[in-house]
C-alpha positions in Angstrom: 113.4 72.9 61.4 112.0 76.5 60.9 115.2 78.7 61.1 113.0 81.8 59.8 110.7 81.6 62.4 113.4 81.3 65.1 115.5 84.6 63.5 112.3 86.4 63.6 111.7 85.4 67.2 115.3 86.3 68.0 115.0 89.8 66.0 111.9 90.6 68.0 113.6 89.8 71.5 116.7 92.0 70.5 114.3 94.6 69.5 112.8 94.6 73.3 116.1 94.5 74.8 117.1 97.7 72.6 113.9 99.7 73.4 114.7 98.9 77.3 118.6 99.8 76.9 117.5 103.1 74.8 115.0 104.1 77.9 117.7 103.3 80.2 120.5 105.4 78.4 118.1 108.5 79.4 118.2 108.1 82.9 120.7 110.1 84.8 120.2 108.9 88.4 120.8 105.2 88.8 118.8 103.5 91.7 120.7 100.9 93.8 119.0 97.6 93.5 119.1 94.4 95.5 117.7 91.4 93.6 117.0 88.4 96.3 116.7 84.9 94.7 116.4 83.1 98.5 115.2 84.8 101.5 116.6 85.4 104.9 118.5 83.9 106.9 120.7 82.5 103.8 120.0 85.8 101.5 120.9 84.3 98.1 121.2 87.1 95.5 122.7 87.9 92.2 126.2 89.1 91.0 128.3 90.0 87.9 128.3 87.0 85.2 124.5 86.3 85.9 121.7 87.3 83.5 119.7 88.9 86.2 122.6 91.1 86.9 122.6 91.9 83.4 118.8 93.0 83.3 119.2 95.1 86.4 122.1 97.2 84.4 120.2 97.0 81.0 117.4 98.7 83.1 119.4 101.4 84.0 119.9 99.9 87.8 123.0 99.8 89.6 123.2 96.1 91.4 124.4 96.6 95.0 126.3 93.4 94.7 127.6 94.0 91.6 131.1 92.8 93.0 129.9 89.2 93.4 130.7 86.7 91.0 127.7 84.7 90.1 125.0 83.6 92.6 126.2 83.8 96.2 125.0 84.2 99.8 125.1 87.8 101.5 125.1 88.7 105.2 122.5 90.8 106.6 125.0 93.3 107.4 126.4 93.4 103.9 123.1 94.1 102.7 122.1 96.9 105.2 125.7 98.3 104.4 124.6 98.9 100.8 120.9 100.3 101.8 119.4 99.7 98.5 116.7 101.9 96.6 114.9 99.3 95.2 114.4 95.3 96.4 113.3 92.8 93.8 112.6 89.2 94.9 111.9 86.1 92.6 111.1 83.9 95.6 108.0 81.9 95.1 108.2 79.2 97.8 106.7 81.3 100.4 103.3 83.1 100.4 104.1 86.5 100.7 107.8 87.5 99.8 107.2 91.2 99.5 105.6 91.0 103.1 108.0 89.1 104.3 110.9 91.4 103.3 109.0 94.5 104.1 108.6 93.2 108.0 112.0 92.0 108.6 113.5 92.8 111.9 116.2 95.5 111.4 115.4 96.4 108.0 113.0 99.4 108.6 115.8 101.8 107.9 116.4 100.6 104.5 115.3 103.0 102.0 113.7 100.5 99.4 111.5 99.4 102.8 110.9 102.8 104.1 109.6 103.7 100.6 107.6 100.5 99.9 110.0 99.5 96.7 109.8 96.2 96.9 108.5 94.1 94.3 107.9 90.6 93.3 109.4 89.5 89.9 108.1 86.4 88.2 110.5 83.3 88.8 109.6 81.7 85.7 110.4 84.7 83.5 113.4 85.8 85.5 115.1 82.6 86.3 115.0 80.4 83.2 117.2 81.7 80.2 114.3 81.4 77.7 112.7 83.4 75.5 110.6 84.8 78.4 113.5 86.7 79.5 112.6 89.6 77.9 109.3 89.7 79.9 111.2 89.7 83.1 113.3 92.8 81.6 110.4 94.6 81.2 109.1 93.8 84.6 112.5 94.5 86.2 112.7 98.1 84.2 109.0 99.0 85.4 109.9 97.9 88.9 113.3 100.3 89.3 111.8 103.1 86.9 108.0 103.0 87.1 108.2 106.6 85.5 110.2 105.7 82.5 108.9 102.3 81.8 105.1 102.2 81.4 
C-alpha cells in the first residue's frame, strides 16, 4: 500500500549494490573464495544460481565452487585442491565457526588458514533474500578485500 516507499527502498538497495560493483571493477587480482554454509564433515557450500555466489562475484571474488549448481556438499579433497585465499562461513549453530575451521586437521596448508583469512558472515543477512542482503554484500566485500571496502 506504499509503492513510493517500496520504490525508494529498492533504489537505495540498487545504489548500494552498484557502489560495491564499481569498487570491485577496479580490482585486478581476484581472490579465490570458499563460502561454507555447513561445517565438516558435510561441508555444504554455494555454487552458481545462488545469491551468495552472486554476492561473491559482485564483490570481486572468485567462488572456488562456481561449477557447482546451487547449494551442495563438497569433499574435503575437492576443497583442499582449490586452496582458497579467503574462507567465509555463515554457520551459526556452533560456538566458534572460525576457530573450528582454523583448527581442522589437514587444513594448515590452506592459504586462507595460513593467513588467518577466515571470516564469519552473519547468517540472517546472508541466508535470507531480503532487504538486509545489501548488508551481507558489504560484509562479504570487506572480508574478501578489506583494502578496497572500508
